[in-house]
Wavefront OBJ file of the C-alpha trace (Angstrom):
o trace
v -10.627 13.981 62.233
v -14.113 12.999 60.818
v -14.165 9.333 59.758
v -16.830 8.141 57.081
v -17.550 4.242 57.039
v -16.513 2.423 53.665
v -19.569 2.531 51.171
v -19.936 0.765 47.936
v -18.775 2.691 45.041
v -21.871 2.647 43.580
v -24.018 4.332 46.324
v -21.770 6.903 46.515
v -22.276 7.767 42.632
v -25.861 7.401 43.369
v -25.222 10.125 46.238
v -23.384 12.312 43.811
v -26.329 12.096 40.935
v -29.083 12.787 43.044
v -27.398 16.192 44.886
v -25.778 17.286 41.111
v -27.666 20.427 39.569
v -27.522 18.464 36.410
v -29.470 14.862 37.548
v -31.892 15.250 34.865
v -29.092 15.599 32.644
v -27.256 13.042 33.762
v -30.138 10.310 33.965
v -31.170 11.464 30.577
v -27.528 10.066 29.463
v -27.803 6.930 31.491
v -31.482 6.104 30.119
v -29.140 6.736 26.482
v -26.821 4.306 27.253
v -29.486 1.866 28.928
v -31.143 1.703 25.767
v -29.535 -1.275 23.690
v -29.409 -3.598 26.988
v -32.963 -2.956 27.880
v -35.026 -3.229 24.397
v -32.382 -5.491 23.312
v -29.806 -6.099 20.865
v -32.521 -6.833 18.019
v -34.514 -3.500 18.498
v -31.464 -1.446 19.747
v -30.194 -2.044 15.337
v -32.784 -1.014 14.295
v -32.708 2.726 15.873
v -31.092 5.076 13.658
v -31.235 8.110 16.309
v -32.540 8.532 19.859
v -32.511 11.751 21.671
v -34.523 13.589 24.845
v -36.707 16.837 24.021
v -37.810 17.935 27.584
v -39.188 14.717 29.062
v -40.142 13.093 25.357
v -37.980 10.365 24.305
v -37.577 10.510 20.583
v -36.704 7.096 18.840
v -36.347 7.117 14.857
v -35.853 3.601 13.114
v -35.446 2.039 9.993
v -38.722 0.672 8.815
v -42.122 0.637 9.692
v -42.451 -2.756 11.117
v -40.047 -1.648 13.787
v -41.626 1.610 14.253
v -44.806 -0.694 15.268
v -43.147 -2.885 17.254
v -41.740 -0.507 19.314
v -44.606 1.606 19.576
v -46.742 -1.084 21.014
v -44.231 -1.560 23.720
v -43.386 1.923 24.325
v -44.951 1.639 27.889
v -43.510 -1.279 29.279
v -39.724 0.675 27.733
v -40.399 3.901 29.683
v -41.612 1.872 32.930
v -37.791 -0.285 32.276
v -35.938 2.690 31.727
v -37.207 4.454 34.516
v -36.384 2.053 36.814
v -32.959 2.192 36.087
v -32.447 5.538 36.609
v -34.856 5.496 39.968
v -36.411 8.471 38.199
v -39.504 9.383 36.070
v -37.261 11.261 34.008
v -39.118 9.790 30.217
v -42.878 10.784 30.047
v -43.142 9.727 26.371
v -41.752 7.739 23.861
v -42.328 8.758 20.312
v -41.242 6.499 17.400
v -40.858 7.749 13.832
v -39.549 5.763 10.735
l 1 2 3 4 5 6 7 8 9 10 11 12 13 14 15 16 17 18 19 20 21 22 23 24 25 26 27 28 29 30 31 32 33 34 35 36 37 38 39 40 41 42 43 44 45 46 47 48 49 50 51 52 53 54 55 56 57 58 59 60 61 62 63 64 65 66 67 68 69 70 71 72 73 74 75 76 77 78 79 80 81 82 83 84 85 86 87 88 89 90 91 92 93 94 95 96 97
């Protein structure tokens, strides 16, 4: 009889994600759901549309002032989101208004 030692649920979920053929799609979804927490509620409230095209995250915001603010922070945001999913999923963020 095969017996495994108990493992934390988070560890089991990470193992599952790494083995699934839809790993990148799942991690993109994780990034989209983590967006408000990573960028903060003020920035998140300005985003009208956030979506991926390949390795690029597109963010459409309500006005040009916020577009500029997010554009200036895009490298930091990219690093934080990629760290969250433990993989370089986002290569670039493009912000439009």
